[in-house]
N, C-alpha and C positions, 0 to 999 in steps of 0.2 A: 401237606398242602402249604404253599407259601403265600402269605397274605400281606398286602400293603395296607397299612393302617394310617388314616389321616385323622389327626387328633387336634382339637382346638385348645388343648392344654397338656401340661405334663402331669400325669396321674400320680402325683406324690406331693406332699404328705397326705395321708388318708384322714383329712380333717374337714371335708366338705362333701355333701351328697353327690355332686356332679363328678368330683374326683374319684369318689369311691365306686361309682358305676363304671367309669372308664377303666379303672384298675381291675375291677371284677371281671369285666368282659375280656380284657386283654389276657389276664393271667389264666383264665379258664380255657381260652382258645390256645394259649401258648403251651398248655400241657400236652397237646398232640400235634401242634403245627408250628411252623416257623413264621415269625412276625417281624416285619420291618416297619418302623414308625417314622413318619414325618409329622412334627408337632409344632404348635405355636406355644410361646411362653406368655403367661398372663401374670405380670408382676403384682398387680393389685389383688389378685386372688391369693397369691402365695405369700405376700409381704407379712400379713399378721401371724403367719404360722412358723416363720423362721426368723432368726436373729439377724442374719446377713443374707440379703436377697441373692447375690451372685453365688455365694456358697450354697444356699438352698437350692438354686437351680442345678448346680453341679451334683449335689447329693441326689436330687430327683432323677437326673439322668443316670447316675450310678445305680439307683434302686430299680429303675425301669429296665436297665440293661441286664439285670439278673435273669430276665425272662424274655426279653425282646431286643432287637437290634435297632437302636436309635440312630437313624440316618442323619438327621439334622433338626435343629430347633430354631424357630424363627420369631422375630418380633412382629407384633401386630402393628401395622403402620400407624393407625390413629393413636396408638399409645406412645408413639415417639414424637408427636407434635404437640405443642401447647394447645390446650383446649381441643385436642384432636377429635374426641368423641362428639363434642358439641358441634364442631364444624362438619363432621360427617353426618350428624343428624339433620342439620340444616340443608346440606347439599342433597341428602337422600329424598327430601321433599320433592325434588325435581327429577327424580329418576324413576324408572319403571320397577326396578328390583327392590329398592328400599334399604334401610339401614341394616337389617338383619343379614341380608345376603352380601352387602358390600363390606361389612365389618372385617372379614378375613381376607379381602382381596390384597394380595401381595405379589409384587414382581419376583422377589427372591424365592418365595414359596413355589410359584409357578415354574420357575427354572428348575428348582430342586425336584419337583414332581415329575417333570419331563425327563430329567436325568435318571431318576429312579426307574421309571418305566422303560427307558432305553437300555439301561444297564442290567436289569434283572428280569427274569421270567416269573411273573406272578400268576397265581391261580384265581385270586379273588381280591377285590378292593373293598375295604371297610371305610365308610365315611361317617364320622361320629356326630355330625350335626348338619342340618339343612343349610347352615351358613356356608358350607363348602360348595354349594351349587354354582358359585361363581367360577369353579374349575371344571364343571361338567363337560365343557367343550373338549377338554383334554381327556377326562376320565372315560367318557362314553366312546371315544374313538378307539380305545383299546379292545373293545368287544368282550372284555372280561365281565364276569358276574360282579355286580356292585351291590353292597348291602348298605342301606342308609339307616342310621340309628336316630331315633326321636326321643330325646330326654323328656320333651313335652311335645304336644302338638302346638307348635309355636303360634299359629294363627288363632287357635282357640284361646290360648293364654292371653294373647294381645287383645282380642275382642273382649274378654272378661275384664282385663285391666282398663280398657277404654270405657266399659260400662260403669265401672266403679269410680273413675276419675272425676273430681269436681272442677278442676281447672279446665276451662273451655279449650284453651290452646293445646294443653297436653291431651285432652280427650280426643280432639281432632287428629293430633299427630298419631296417637296410638291406633285410632280407628283406620286411618289411611295406611298405616304400617301393617295392620292386620290384614287388610285387603290385599296388599302386595305379597305378604307371606303366603296367604291362601292361594294366590295365583301361582306362586312358585311351587307349592305343594301339589296343586292340580297338574302342573306341567311336568314335574320331574319324578314324583313318587311312582307313577305307573311305568316310567322308563327304566328304573333300576330293577335288578333281578329280584330284590326283596327289601322290605322295610321291617324294622323291629321297633317295638314300642315297649314302654314300661308297664302297661296295664291293658286289660281287655277294654276298659273305657276309652283309652286312647286309640286302641285298634279300631273300635267302632267309630270314633270321631274322624280318624283318617279315612276310613271306608266311606263315610258320607262325603268327604271332600274329594277323594280320588277313588271312585268305586272300582276302577280297574287295577289299582295297586295291590300287590301281593304283600300281605302283612302277617307277622307273627308276634305274639306277646312274649318278651323275655323280661321277666320282672327284675326290679332292683333287688339285689341279694346282699346278705351280710355273712361274714365269717363267724358263724355261731360258736366256733371253737375258741374264739377270743374271750367269750363271756361265759363264765361258770354259773350254773344255777345255784343260787344260795341254798345252803343246807337248812338255814333257819331265817325266815323273813323278819325284818325289823318293822316296828310300827312306823307309820307315815309321820315324819317330822318336818318335811319340806316339800315344796313344789318346785319343779325344775323345767325350764325351757332351754333347749340348746339349738343353735343354728347360726349360720353366718349372718352378721348384722348389716351387711350392705345389700341384701336382697329384699326388695320391697314387701313381699308377703310376710317375711319374718319381722321387719320393722313394724308393720301394722299390727301384727300379733302381739309383739312386746308392748307396744303403746296401749293396746287394749288391756293387757294384763295389768299394767301399772295404773291406768286411769280408771278402769271399771271393775276389775276383779280384786285388786289389792285392798281397796277401802272396805268392801263387804267382808272379805276374809279377815282383815285385821280386827273387825268388830266382834266376830264370833270365834276366831282362832288366833288370838294375839301371839301365841307361841309358834305359829306356823310361818316359817320363812319362805321367801320366794327367791330363787336363784336363777338369774338370766346369764347364760353362757354363750359367747360367740364373738368372733373377730369383727372388728370395724364398726362398733356401734356409733351411730351419729351423735353429735354433741347434744342435740335436744333430748335424746333418750338418756344420755349420761346425767344431764341436769335433772330430768324428771325422776330418775331412779334415786339420785342423791337426796332428793327431798321427800322420798317415800320410805318411812322407817322399816317396813317389813320386806323391802325389795333390795337385793344386791345385784348390781350389774358387774360381772366379773371380766368381761371381754374374753379374749382367747385363753384357754387353758390347755395344757398338754394332755391331761387325762381327766375323764369324767368320773373316775372311780370314787373320788371323795365326795361326790355330790348325788350319787344315784342309789346307793344301797338302802337309804331310808326315805326315798322320795317317790312321789308320783310325777308322771310326765304330763305337763300342761301344754296343750298345743291348739290355741284358738286361731289357726290360720284359715282365712276365708278367701284366698286368692291363689294365683299361680296355676301350674299345670303338672302333668306327669304324676309321679307318686313321690311322697315325701320319705326319703330314706331315714330321716330322723324317727319316724314312727316305727319302721322295721327295726332300727337300732334299739329303740326303747323296748320293743318286744323281745329282742335277743337278750336284753339285760333284765328281763322279768320284772319290768316296772308296770304298775297300774297306769293306764293311759286314759286321760280325759281330753277329748279333742272335738273340734267342730267337724261335722261330716265331710266338709271339703278337704280338710287336712288328711283324711283317710281315703280319699278317692283312689280307686284302682287297687286297693289292698284288700285281700280276701279275709276280712274280719267282720264279726257280727256284734252289733250293739248289745251290751249286757253280757257278752261272753268273753271276748278278748279285749274289749274297749268299752268306754262309756261315751256316747255322743252327747254333746252339749251345744245349744244354740244361743243361750242367753246367760247373763251373769248369774241369774237365779239357778239355772241348770247346773252351772259349774259349782255353785255353793252347795246345792243339794247332793251332787255327786261326791264332792270332797267330804261332806258330812257322812255320807254312806260308807266310803272306804275307810274312814277313821273309826266309826262306831261299829262297823261290821267287818272285823279282820278276816273272818272266814270267807266272805264274799270277795274281799280285796285279794286274798291269796289265790282264789279261783281265777280271778282276772289275770294275775301274774302267770300262773301255770298254763292257762289256756293260750295266752299270748306267746309264751316261749315255745310251746308245742307246735303252734301254727307256724312260727318262724322256722323251726327245725324241719317241719314237713314240707314247707312251701317256698321259703325264702333263704335257704342256706346256699352257700357256694356250691356244695356238692350237687344239690337238686337242680339248681338253675344252670350250673355248668354243663351237666349232662345234656340238658335240653338244648343249650346253645351249640355245643359241639355236634350234636346230631343234625341240627338245622344246617350248619355250614358244610358238613359232610354231604348232605343231600344236595345242596346247591352245587358243590364241586362235582358231584357225580351226575349232575343233570337231572336228578329226580324231581326237583322243584322247578 
C-alpha cells in the first residue's frame, strides 16, 4: 500500500512525546507499506534538542528518510513573522475556524499537496492532526480513504484549559477556541474513513462529539527493547520529572513540585533530591528552582539514564489531553510511578499495582514514604509497570494492531 502522510512536524529527535508518537506510527506502517511524507518544520520544538537548528533539520530528514520518502518540508507561516503566533491568535477571534485550524495554513504546503496527489497514485492519506482540516477541500476530492490521528481530543483539552484559567481574557479566548475546534471535529471526523486516538477515553470523548465518526484506539507505544530490566533494583534516592518545559501542563506540574512538594519532602527526606529534566524551562521556573535547595532544574539532557536507575517518577500533571507518553516511558524503565490520576488518563494501569495515584501533597508524601520504607512493594510496582508496558504498549503489540487496521481500510473491510 502507498500512503501519503501529512505531518505537522519532523519526527526526530525522539525527545518529546508528540514526536515519539509520530515516529512510532510511521515506522510501524513503513514495515509493510510505502510512505511519502509532506511535513512542517517546527524550529521551536527542535531547537532545545540540537546544537545547530539547520543541521538538526537535515539530520531529522536523513533519519526519517531511512524508512519513508520525505517529499518536502515546509515552514509554518506564523513562525516566519514577528509575533506571528500572537497576531494569528488575535485574527482568529474573528474567524469561524479558529487558531488551531488556521495554524498550519500555508500556500506552499497546499501547492506541494496538490502536486503530490497529481504525480502519485496513493491508496490512503494519513492526516496527523486536526489542524490539517484547512486542506480538506483538497484531500476529500481525491476520494481516497483518509485517517485522522488525534494526539488529544483538542476541544476537550481546550475546554479543560479554559476551566482552569484564572485570567478572564485568556479564559474567554480558550473557551471560544474550544467551541470552534469542537465544531470542526463534529464537521470533519464523520467525513473521514477513520479516526485514531491515543486511548479509549479519547475514543469515547470523540464519540460523544461526533457519534457517526468511525474511531479506533491506537495507544502511544514505546520501544521497550531500548530499556533493559535492571537485574537488581537500587533504593530510591531521588525523584524525577521529565517533559518538555514549554507545554503548559508540564510547567504547572513542575511549579507544583517546587512550591508545594519540595518543602514537605525536604523536612522528612532531606537526602532525597528532586531532578527536573526538560527543554525550554521558563525563566520563572529557573529562578524558583535555583532558590530551592533540594531541586535541580537540568533543562534538556541527551540521556535520562543517569537520573532514573535510583529514582521514582513524580508526575503531578492535572491538565492536557491524550495520554502522557512520559508515563509509558517510565513504565518501560521500571520506575515506581507516583502521579495524579489525570496524568495517567487513558493508560491501562491500576492504582496500587503499576502506579500510585496521588491528589494532594500529603498523598505524595505518604506514597514516597511507602516506597522508601517498603522496598518489596516498590519492586512490585516496578515489575508490574514493566510487564504492562511489554504486554500493551510495546512497538510490536501496537504496531500489529495499527497495520491490521490500515490493511482493513485499504481492503474496504472497514
